C-alpha positions as CSV (number, residue, x, y, z in Angstrom):
1,X,7.0,184.2,57.3
2,X,6.5,183.8,53.5
3,X,3.0,182.5,54.0
4,X,2.0,185.4,56.2
5,X,3.4,187.8,53.6
6,X,1.4,186.1,50.8
7,X,-1.7,186.2,53.0
8,X,-1.5,189.9,53.5
9,X,-0.9,190.4,49.8
10,X,-4.0,188.3,49.0
11,X,-6.2,190.4,51.4
12,X,-4.7,193.6,49.7
13,X,-5.5,192.1,46.3
14,X,-9.1,191.5,47.3
15,X,-9.5,195.0,48.7
16,X,-8.0,196.6,45.6
17,X,-10.2,194.4,43.4
18,X,-13.3,195.7,45.1
19,X,-12.3,199.4,45.0
20,X,-13.7,200.0,41.5
21,X,-17.2,199.5,43.0
22,X,-16.6,202.9,44.8
23,X,-17.5,204.5,41.5
24,X,-21.2,203.6,42.2
25,X,-21.3,205.7,45.4
26,X,-22.0,209.0,43.7
27,X,-24.7,207.4,41.6
28,X,-26.5,206.0,44.7
29,X,-26.2,209.4,46.4
30,X,-27.5,211.2,43.3
31,X,-24.3,213.4,43.0
32,X,-22.9,214.7,39.8
33,X,-19.1,214.9,39.5
34,X,-17.1,217.3,37.3
35,X,-15.4,216.0,34.2
36,X,-12.0,216.3,35.8
37,X,-12.9,214.2,38.8
38,X,-14.6,211.5,36.6
39,X,-11.4,211.3,34.5
40,X,-9.2,210.9,37.6
41,X,-11.6,208.3,39.0
42,X,-11.6,206.4,35.7
43,X,-7.8,206.4,35.7
44,X,-7.7,205.2,39.3
45,X,-10.1,202.4,38.5
46,X,-7.8,201.2,35.7
47,X,-4.9,201.2,38.1
48,X,-6.9,199.4,40.7
49,X,-8.0,196.7,38.3
50,X,-4.5,196.1,37.0
51,X,-2.9,196.2,40.4
52,X,-5.6,193.8,41.8
53,X,-5.0,191.4,38.9
54,X,-1.3,191.4,39.3
55,X,-1.5,190.9,43.1
56,X,-4.0,188.1,42.6
57,X,-2.0,186.3,40.0
58,X,1.1,186.5,42.3
59,X,-0.8,184.9,45.1
60,X,-2.6,182.2,42.9
61,X,0.6,181.3,41.1
62,X,2.1,179.9,44.4
63,X,0.4,176.5,45.0
64,X,0.7,176.7,48.8
65,X,-1.0,180.1,49.0
66,X,-4.1,179.4,46.9
67,X,-7.2,180.1,48.9
68,X,-10.8,181.1,48.3
69,X,-9.8,184.8,48.8
70,X,-7.2,184.6,46.1
71,X,-9.5,182.9,43.6
72,X,-12.3,185.3,44.2
73,X,-9.9,188.3,43.9
74,X,-8.6,186.9,40.6
75,X,-12.2,186.4,39.3
76,X,-13.3,189.9,40.3
77,X,-10.2,191.5,38.7
78,X,-10.6,189.4,35.5
79,X,-14.2,190.5,35.3
80,X,-13.3,194.1,35.6
81,X,-10.6,193.8,33.0
82,X,-12.9,192.0,30.5
83,X,-15.5,194.7,31.2
84,X,-13.0,197.5,30.5
85,X,-11.7,195.8,27.3
86,X,-15.3,195.3,26.1
87,X,-16.2,198.9,26.6
88,X,-13.0,200.1,24.7
89,X,-13.8,197.6,21.9
90,X,-17.4,198.8,21.7
91,X,-16.3,202.5,21.7
92,X,-13.8,201.8,18.9
93,X,-16.3,199.9,16.9
94,X,-18.9,202.6,17.2
95,X,-16.4,205.2,16.3
96,X,-15.4,203.5,13.1
97,X,-18.9,202.5,12.1
98,X,-20.1,206.1,12.0
């Protein structure tokens, strides 16, 4: 029972980790979104990244539940987190340089 629960959590973590890619859909369709929608979408992406990372770490921490799905999900979430931290650091740097 515990293994099945962790397996469903690992699949959910992978799906949540991939959801920030949905941000690219309007770009591919050449749609422009209003500022409010972009702000909400950015907030949702932050939540998805953090939730995916937390779920992935929960699954990877358990030695019996480690699988390729869990490792890939953790790597994707870590990449998104590093990307977001880098963007914030660059924005702060550019703000204080000017």
